[in-house]
N, CA, C and O atoms as a printed pandas DataFrame, in Angstrom:
     atom_number atom_name residue_name chain_id  residue_number  x_coord  y_coord  z_coord
0              1         N          MET        A               1   -5.839   -3.974    2.529
1              2        CA          MET        A               1   -6.253   -2.642    2.147
2              3         C          MET        A               1   -7.132   -2.060    3.241
3              4         O          MET        A               1   -7.912   -2.776    3.869
4              5         N          VAL        A               2   -7.004   -0.768    3.464
5              6        CA          VAL        A               2   -7.768   -0.093    4.498
6              7         C          VAL        A               2   -9.114    0.320    3.929
7              8         O          VAL        A               2   -9.181    0.953    2.876
8              9         N          SER        A               3  -10.184   -0.035    4.623
9             10        CA          SER        A               3  -11.501    0.431    4.208
10            11         C          SER        A               3  -12.021    1.379    5.269
11            12         O          SER        A               3  -11.731    1.224    6.455
12            13         N          LEU        A               4  -12.783    2.351    4.838
13            14        CA          LEU        A               4  -13.243    3.384    5.749
14            15         C          LEU        A               4  -14.747    3.528    5.719
15            16         O          LEU        A               4  -15.386    3.347    4.683
16            17         N          ASN        A               5  -15.290    3.850    6.850
17            18        CA          ASN        A               5  -16.667    4.283    6.962
18            19         C          ASN        A               5  -16.578    5.760    7.305
19            20         O          ASN        A               5  -16.387    6.110    8.469
20            21         N          TRP        A               6  -16.714    6.630    6.317
21            22        CA          TRP        A               6  -16.486    8.056    6.523
22            23         C          TRP        A               6  -17.448    8.658    7.533
23            24         O          TRP        A               6  -17.093    9.629    8.203
24            25         N          ARG        A               7  -18.661    8.112    7.668
25            26        CA          ARG        A               7  -19.584    8.631    8.670
26            27         C          ARG        A               7  -19.024    8.405   10.067
27            28         O          ARG        A               7  -19.201    9.248   10.947
28            29         N          GLY        A               8  -18.350    7.278   10.282
29            30        CA          GLY        A               8  -17.766    6.974   11.577
30            31         C          GLY        A               8  -16.538    7.817   11.880
31            32         O          GLY        A               8  -16.171    7.987   13.043
32            33         N          LEU        A               9  -15.904    8.343   10.846
33            34        CA          LEU        A               9  -14.692    9.129   11.015
34            35         C          LEU        A               9  -14.963   10.407   11.803
35            36         O          LEU        A               9  -14.140   10.801   12.629
36            37         N          SER        A              10  -16.089   11.056   11.566
37            38        CA          SER        A              10  -16.378   12.313   12.257
38            39         C          SER        A              10  -16.707   12.087   13.728
39            40         O          SER        A              10  -16.591   13.009   14.534
40            41         N          GLY        A              11  -17.116   10.867   14.088
41            42        CA          GLY        A              11  -17.455   10.581   15.473
42            43         C          GLY        A              11  -16.275   10.174   16.329
43            44         O          GLY        A              11  -16.443    9.904   17.518
44            45         N          MET        A              12  -15.087   10.125   15.755
45            46        CA          MET        A              12  -13.913    9.743   16.527
46            47         C          MET        A              12  -13.576   10.836   17.526
47            48         O          MET        A              12  -13.652   12.025   17.219
48            49         N          GLU        A              13  -13.204   10.413   18.722
49            50        CA          GLU        A              13  -12.893   11.352   19.795
50            51         C          GLU        A              13  -11.600   12.124   19.522
51            52         O          GLU        A              13  -11.542   13.335   19.737
52            53         N          SER        A              14  -10.594   11.444   19.061
53            54        CA          SER        A              14   -9.259   12.019   18.955
54            55         C          SER        A              14   -8.978   12.540   17.547
55            56         O          SER        A              14   -9.159   11.817   16.568
56            57         N          PRO        A              15   -8.534   13.804   17.447
57            58        CA          PRO        A              15   -8.104   14.292   16.134
58            59         C          PRO        A              15   -6.939   13.458   15.586
59            60         O          PRO        A              15   -6.822   13.265   14.376
60            61         N          ARG        A              16   -6.086   12.971   16.483
61            62        CA          ARG        A              16   -4.965   12.117   16.055
62            63         C          ARG        A              16   -5.490   10.837   15.401
63            64         O          ARG        A              16   -4.959   10.397   14.382
64            65         N          ALA        A              17   -6.529   10.243   15.986
65            66        CA          ALA        A              17   -7.105    9.015   15.417
66            67         C          ALA        A              17   -7.687    9.294   14.039
67            68         O          ALA        A              17   -7.497    8.505   13.114
68            69         N          ARG        A              18   -8.401   10.418   13.895
69            70        CA          ARG        A              18   -8.966   10.764   12.583
70            71         C          ARG        A              18   -7.859   10.955   11.561
71            72         O          ARG        A              18   -7.958   10.484   10.428
72            73         N          THR        A              19   -6.804   11.650   11.969
73            74        CA          THR        A              19   -5.680   11.898   11.067
74            75         C          THR        A              19   -5.010   10.594   10.671
75            76         O          THR        A              19   -4.657   10.396    9.508
76            77         N          GLN        A              20   -4.838    9.708   11.636
77            78        CA          GLN        A              20   -4.178    8.435   11.351
78            79         C          GLN        A              20   -5.011    7.578   10.399
79            80         O          GLN        A              20   -4.462    6.952    9.492
80            81         N          VAL        A              21   -6.321    7.544   10.594
81            82        CA          VAL        A              21   -7.186    6.770    9.702
82            83         C          VAL        A              21   -7.135    7.359    8.299
83            84         O          VAL        A              21   -7.033    6.615    7.323
84            85         N          ALA        A              22   -7.205    8.676    8.183
85            86        CA          ALA        A              22   -7.141    9.310    6.869
86            87         C          ALA        A              22   -5.791    9.052    6.207
87            88         O          ALA        A              22   -5.722    8.810    5.002
88            89         N          TYR        A              23   -4.716    9.103    6.997
89            90        CA          TYR        A              23   -3.379    8.854    6.462
90            91         C          TYR        A              23   -3.261    7.417    5.945
91            92         O          TYR        A              23   -2.714    7.179    4.868
92            93         N          ARG        A              24   -3.775    6.475    6.716
93            94        CA          ARG        A              24   -3.741    5.070    6.283
94            95         C          ARG        A              24   -4.511    4.874    4.991
95            96         O          ARG        A              24   -4.070    4.135    4.111
96            97         N          ALA        A              25   -5.653    5.527    4.870
97            98        CA          ALA        A              25   -6.447    5.421    3.643
98            99         C          ALA        A              25   -5.671    5.986    2.464
99           100         O          ALA        A              25   -5.703    5.419    1.372
100          101         N          ASN        A              26   -4.972    7.097    2.674
101          102        CA          ASN        A              26   -4.182    7.698    1.615
102          103         C          ASN        A              26   -3.021    6.799    1.221
103          104         O          ASN        A              26   -2.696    6.684    0.039
104          105         N          LEU        A              27   -2.391    6.156    2.208
105          106        CA          LEU        A              27   -1.318    5.209    1.905
106          107         C          LEU        A              27   -1.839    4.078    1.024
107          108         O          LEU        A              27   -1.198    3.690    0.047
108          109         N          ALA        A              28   -3.009    3.555    1.380
109          110        CA          ALA        A              28   -3.596    2.467    0.602
110          111         C          ALA        A              28   -3.879    2.928   -0.820
111          112         O          ALA        A              28   -3.621    2.195   -1.775
112          113         N          ARG        A              29   -4.406    4.136   -0.964
113          114        CA          ARG        A              29   -4.720    4.674   -2.295
114          115         C          ARG        A              29   -3.442    4.847   -3.101
115          116         O          ARG        A              29   -3.379    4.438   -4.261
116          117         N          ASN        A              30   -2.419    5.451   -2.494
117          118        CA          ASN        A              30   -1.153    5.665   -3.199
118          119         C          ASN        A              30   -0.510    4.346   -3.596
119          120         O          ASN        A              30    0.036    4.217   -4.692
120          121         N          ARG        A              31   -0.576    3.366   -2.700
121          122        CA          ARG        A              31   -0.019    2.049   -3.006
122          123         C          ARG        A              31   -0.769    1.435   -4.189
123          124         O          ARG        A              31   -0.154    0.874   -5.096
124          125         N          PHE        A              32   -2.078    1.542   -4.174
125          126        CA          PHE        A              32   -2.892    1.008   -5.266
126          127         C          PHE        A              32   -2.517    1.673   -6.588
127          128         O          PHE        A              32   -2.347    0.987   -7.596
128          129         N          LEU        A              33   -2.386    2.996   -6.597
129          130        CA          LEU        A              33   -2.056    3.711   -7.829
130          131         C          LEU        A              33   -0.680    3.335   -8.361
131          132         O          LEU        A              33   -0.474    3.300   -9.574
132          133         N          LYS        A              34    0.259    3.054   -7.473
133          134        CA          LYS        A              34    1.610    2.668   -7.902
134          135         C          LYS        A              34    1.659    1.212   -8.355
135          136         O          LYS        A              34    2.321    0.887   -9.340
136          137         N          GLN        A              35    0.957    0.337   -7.635
137          138        CA          GLN        A              35    1.089   -1.087   -7.909
138          139         C          GLN        A              35    0.241   -1.569   -9.084
139          140         O          GLN        A              35    0.588   -2.562   -9.722
140          141         N          THR        A              36   -0.847   -0.896   -9.376
141          142        CA          THR        A              36   -1.709   -1.349  -10.472
142          143         C          THR        A              36   -0.956   -1.445  -11.793
143          144         O          THR        A              36   -1.065   -2.469  -12.467
144          145         N          PRO        A              37   -0.193   -0.418  -12.199
145          146        CA          PRO        A              37    0.560   -0.562  -13.452
146          147         C          PRO        A              37    1.561   -1.719  -13.410
147          148         O          PRO        A              37    1.791   -2.386  -14.419
148          149         N          GLU        A              38    2.151   -1.949  -12.241
149          150        CA          GLU        A              38    3.085   -3.077  -12.116
150          151         C          GLU        A              38    2.347   -4.393  -12.327
151          152         O          GLU        A              38    2.837   -5.279  -13.028
152          153         N          HIS        A              39    1.172   -4.518  -11.723
153          154        CA          HIS        A              39    0.373   -5.738  -11.898
154          155         C          HIS        A              39   -0.005   -5.931  -13.363
155          156         O          HIS        A              39    0.091   -7.038  -13.894
156          157         N          LEU        A              40   -0.435   -4.856  -14.009
157          158        CA          LEU        A              40   -0.842   -4.954  -15.417
158          159         C          LEU        A              40    0.334   -5.323  -16.310
159          160         O          LEU        A              40    0.172   -6.078  -17.269
160          161         N          GLU        A              41    1.521   -4.794  -16.004
161          162        CA          GLU        A              41    2.708   -5.141  -16.786
162          163         C          GLU        A              41    3.015   -6.635  -16.653
163          164         O          GLU        A              41    3.308   -7.299  -17.647
164          165         N          ILE        A              42    2.949   -7.153  -15.449
165          166        CA          ILE        A              42    3.221   -8.574  -15.221
166          167         C          ILE        A              42    2.203   -9.432  -15.973
167          168         O          ILE        A              42    2.571  -10.412  -16.621
168          169         N          ILE        A              43    0.943   -9.067  -15.886
169          170        CA          ILE        A              43   -0.112   -9.816  -16.595
170          171         C          ILE        A              43    0.124   -9.784  -18.102
171          172         O          ILE        A              43   -0.002  -10.806  -18.776
172          173         N          GLU        A              44    0.466   -8.609  -18.628
173          174        CA          GLU        A              44    0.697   -8.490  -20.073
174          175         C          GLU        A              44    1.889   -9.339  -20.509
175          176         O          GLU        A              44    1.840   -9.982  -21.557
176          177         N          LEU        A              45    2.954   -9.345  -19.715
177          178        CA          LEU        A              45    4.111  -10.180  -20.056
178          179         C          LEU        A              45    3.730  -11.655  -20.067
179          180         O          LEU        A              45    4.143  -12.396  -20.959
180          181         N          LEU        A              46    2.947  -12.083  -19.087
181          182        CA          LEU        A              46    2.494  -13.474  -19.052
182          183         C          LEU        A              46    1.598  -13.790  -20.255
183          184         O          LEU        A              46    1.708  -14.854  -20.864
184          185         N          ARG        A              47    0.717  -12.853  -20.581
185          186        CA          ARG        A              47   -0.196  -13.047  -21.714
186          187         C          ARG        A              47    0.578  -13.238  -23.014
187          188         O          ARG        A              47    0.162  -14.006  -23.881
188          189         N          ARG        A              48    1.701  -12.541  -23.148
189          190        CA          ARG        A              48    2.519  -12.639  -24.357
190          191         C          ARG        A              48    3.495  -13.812  -24.313
191          192         O          ARG        A              48    4.275  -14.013  -25.244
192          193         N          GLY        A              49    3.448  -14.580  -23.235
193          194        CA          GLY        A              49    4.335  -15.737  -23.123
194          195         C          GLY        A              49    5.752  -15.380  -22.724
195          196         O          GLY        A              49    6.656  -16.204  -22.857
196          197         N          ARG        A              50    5.959  -14.188  -22.246
197          198        CA          ARG        A              50    7.291  -13.733  -21.837
198          199         C          ARG        A              50    7.477  -14.012  -20.347
199          200         O          ARG        A              50    7.595  -13.098  -19.532
200          201         N          ASN        A              51    7.498  -15.286  -20.024
201          202        CA          ASN        A              51    7.531  -15.711  -18.625
202          203         C          ASN        A              51    8.781  -15.260  -17.884
203          204         O          ASN        A              51    8.704  -14.885  -16.714
204          205         N          SER        A              52    9.918  -15.291  -18.540
205          206        CA          SER        A              52   11.164  -14.861  -17.881
206          207         C          SER        A              52   11.106  -13.370  -17.537
207          208         O          SER        A              52   11.511  -12.961  -16.449
208          209         N          ASP        A              53   10.602  -12.569  -18.467
209          210        CA          ASP        A              53   10.462  -11.136  -18.211
210          211         C          ASP        A              53    9.436  -10.888  -17.106
211          212         O          ASP        A              53    9.618  -10.005  -16.268
212          213         N          ALA        A              54    8.362  -11.668  -17.110
213          214        CA          ALA        A              54    7.339  -11.542  -16.066
214          215         C          ALA        A              54    7.925  -11.894  -14.700
215          216         O          ALA        A              54    7.609  -11.253  -13.698
216          217         N          ALA        A              55    8.779  -12.914  -14.668
217          218        CA          ALA        A              55    9.407  -13.312  -13.406
218          219         C          ALA        A              55   10.306  -12.198  -12.867
219          220         O          ALA        A              55   10.315  -11.929  -11.666
220          221         N          VAL        A              56   11.056  -11.557  -13.753
221          222        CA          VAL        A              56   11.918  -10.438  -13.336
222          223         C          VAL        A              56   11.061   -9.279  -12.820
223          224         O          VAL        A              56   11.370   -8.682  -11.790
224          225         N          ALA        A              57    9.981   -8.966  -13.545
225          226        CA          ALA        A              57    9.086   -7.882  -13.125
226          227         C          ALA        A              57    8.435   -8.210  -11.783
227          228         O          ALA        A              57    8.292   -7.331  -10.934
228          229         N          MET        A              58    8.041   -9.463  -11.587
229          230        CA          MET        A              58    7.424   -9.865  -10.326
230          231         C          MET        A              58    8.432   -9.797   -9.185
231          232         O          MET        A              58    8.088   -9.377   -8.081
232          233         N          GLN        A              59    9.655  -10.201   -9.438
233          234        CA          GLN        A              59   10.692  -10.139   -8.411
234          235         C          GLN        A              59   10.926   -8.689   -7.988
235          236         O          GLN        A              59   11.040   -8.395   -6.798
236          237         N          HIS        A              60   10.996   -7.791   -8.964
237          238        CA          HIS        A              60   11.161   -6.368   -8.653
238          239         C          HIS        A              60    9.961   -5.855   -7.856
239          240         O          HIS        A              60   10.130   -5.146   -6.864
240          241         N          HIS        A              61    8.765   -6.207   -8.282
241          242        CA          HIS        A              61    7.537   -5.774   -7.617
242          243         C          HIS        A              61    7.502   -6.258   -6.162
243          244         O          HIS        A              61    7.197   -5.480   -5.257
244          245         N          LEU        A              62    7.805   -7.511   -5.941
245          246        CA          LEU        A              62    7.765   -8.050   -4.584
246          247         C          LEU        A              62    8.840   -7.424   -3.692
247          248         O          LEU        A              62    8.622   -7.218   -2.498
248          249         N          GLY        A              63    9.988   -7.127   -4.277
249          250        CA          GLY        A              63   11.024   -6.438   -3.515
250          251         C          GLY        A              63   10.554   -5.068   -3.050
251          252         O          GLY        A              63   10.817   -4.664   -1.917
252          253         N          THR        A              64    9.859   -4.359   -3.927
253          254        CA          THR        A              64    9.306   -3.052   -3.580
254          255         C          THR        A              64    8.242   -3.189   -2.500
255          256         O          THR        A              64    8.203   -2.390   -1.564
256          257         N          VAL        A              65    7.386   -4.186   -2.622
257          258        CA          VAL        A              65    6.334   -4.418   -1.627
258          259         C          VAL        A              65    6.953   -4.670   -0.256
259          260         O          VAL        A              65    6.500   -4.110    0.742
260          261         N          ILE        A              66    7.974   -5.501   -0.202
261          262        CA          ILE        A              66    8.621   -5.829    1.075
262          263         C          ILE        A              66    9.238   -4.577    1.698
263          264         O          ILE        A              66    9.093   -4.351    2.900
264          265         N          LEU        A              67    9.920   -3.767    0.897
265          266        CA          LEU        A              67   10.514   -2.527    1.422
266          267         C          LEU        A              67    9.435   -1.577    1.942
267          268         O          LEU        A              67    9.587   -0.981    3.008
268          269         N          ASN        A              68    8.353   -1.440    1.190
269          270        CA          ASN        A              68    7.268   -0.552    1.606
270          271         C          ASN        A              68    6.639   -1.032    2.905
271          272         O          ASN        A              68    6.334   -0.221    3.779
272          273         N          LEU        A              69    6.445   -2.314    3.043
273          274        CA          LEU        A              69    5.845   -2.850    4.268
274          275         C          LEU        A              69    6.743   -2.609    5.473
275          276         O          LEU        A              69    6.259   -2.297    6.562
276          277         N          GLN        A              70    8.044   -2.754    5.279
277          278        CA          GLN        A              70    8.978   -2.506    6.372
278          279         C          GLN        A              70    8.937   -1.042    6.792
279          280         O          GLN        A              70    8.983   -0.738    7.984
280          281         N          ASP        A              71    8.850   -0.132    5.821
281          282        CA          ASP        A              71    8.796    1.291    6.127
282          283         C          ASP        A              71    7.482    1.687    6.786
283          284         O          ASP        A              71    7.453    2.578    7.636
284          285         N          LEU        A              72    6.401    1.030    6.399
285          286        CA          LEU        A              72    5.074    1.410    6.884
286          287         C          LEU        A              72    4.674    0.717    8.178
287          288         O          LEU        A              72    3.742    1.166    8.845
288          289         N          GLU        A              73    5.346   -0.357    8.548
289          290        CA          GLU        A              73    4.930   -1.144    9.706
290          291         C          GLU        A              73    4.754   -0.298   10.967
291          292         O          GLU        A              73    3.737   -0.443   11.645
292          293         N          PRO        A              74    5.714    0.591   11.315
293          294        CA          PRO        A              74    5.510    1.392   12.529
294          295         C          PRO        A              74    4.284    2.300   12.437
295          296         O          PRO        A              74    3.594    2.508   13.435
296          297         N          ILE        A              75    4.014    2.833   11.269
297          298        CA          ILE        A              75    2.864    3.721   11.086
298          299         C          ILE        A              75    1.568    2.933   11.174
299          300         O          ILE        A              75    0.629    3.339   11.860
300          301         N          LEU        A              76    1.522    1.813   10.482
301          302        CA          LEU        A              76    0.293    1.026   10.435
302          303         C          LEU        A              76   -0.021    0.353   11.757
303          304         O          LEU        A              76   -1.183    0.092   12.071
304          305         N          SER        A              77    1.022    0.072   12.535
305          306        CA          SER        A              77    0.784   -0.550   13.838
306          307         C          SER        A              77    0.448    0.481   14.904
307          308         O          SER        A              77    0.085    0.120   16.023
308          309         N          GLY        A              78    0.565    1.773   14.565
309          310        CA          GLY        A              78    0.233    2.823   15.525
310          311         C          GLY        A              78    1.351    3.133   16.492
311          312         O          GLY        A              78    1.127    3.800   17.502
312          313         N          SER        A              79    2.550    2.661   16.204
313          314        CA          SER        A              79    3.683    2.901   17.099
314          315         C          SER        A              79    3.997    4.389   17.183
315          316         O          SER        A              79    4.058    5.084   16.169
316          317         N          ARG        A              80    4.192    4.862   18.402
317          318        CA          ARG        A              80    4.558    6.269   18.597
318          319         C          ARG        A              80    6.040    6.484   18.339
319          320         O          ARG        A              80    6.487    7.628   18.260
320          321         N          ASN        A              81    6.815    5.409   18.207
321          322        CA          ASN        A              81    8.249    5.513   17.986
322          323         C          ASN        A              81    8.604    5.422   16.523
323          324         O          ASN        A              81    9.726    5.053   16.176
324          325         N          SER        A              82    7.654    5.755   15.652
325          326        CA          SER        A              82    7.889    5.615   14.216
326          327         C          SER        A              82    8.804    6.693   13.662
327          328         O          SER        A              82    9.313    6.559   12.549
328          329         N          GLY        A              83    9.022    7.773   14.432
329          330        CA          GLY        A              83    9.905    8.817   13.965
330          331         C          GLY        A              83    9.272    9.709   12.929
331          332         O          GLY        A              83    9.986   10.448   12.251
332          333         N          ARG        A              84    7.966    9.675   12.776
333          334        CA          ARG        A              84    7.302   10.502   11.759
334          335         C          ARG        A              84    6.286   11.398   12.394
335          336         O          ARG        A              84    5.623   12.169   11.701
């Protein structure tokens, strides 16, 4: 997860760097908002003893995580060839 020191953000030389840091923070926030319900669903299924359903939910969740990481890797690594 990306953590920010907002006081340090204003001292950055490059507007691009500030934008990239803010964008990364927003990605982390959006990911958190999407994944939290998935995590809670998996926990609830386990709590109810529905292990098979929890396994299916976890498999779906991890598949989504892997796809998101592949899509975000160029952005998070700072690659200029990310096409975005």
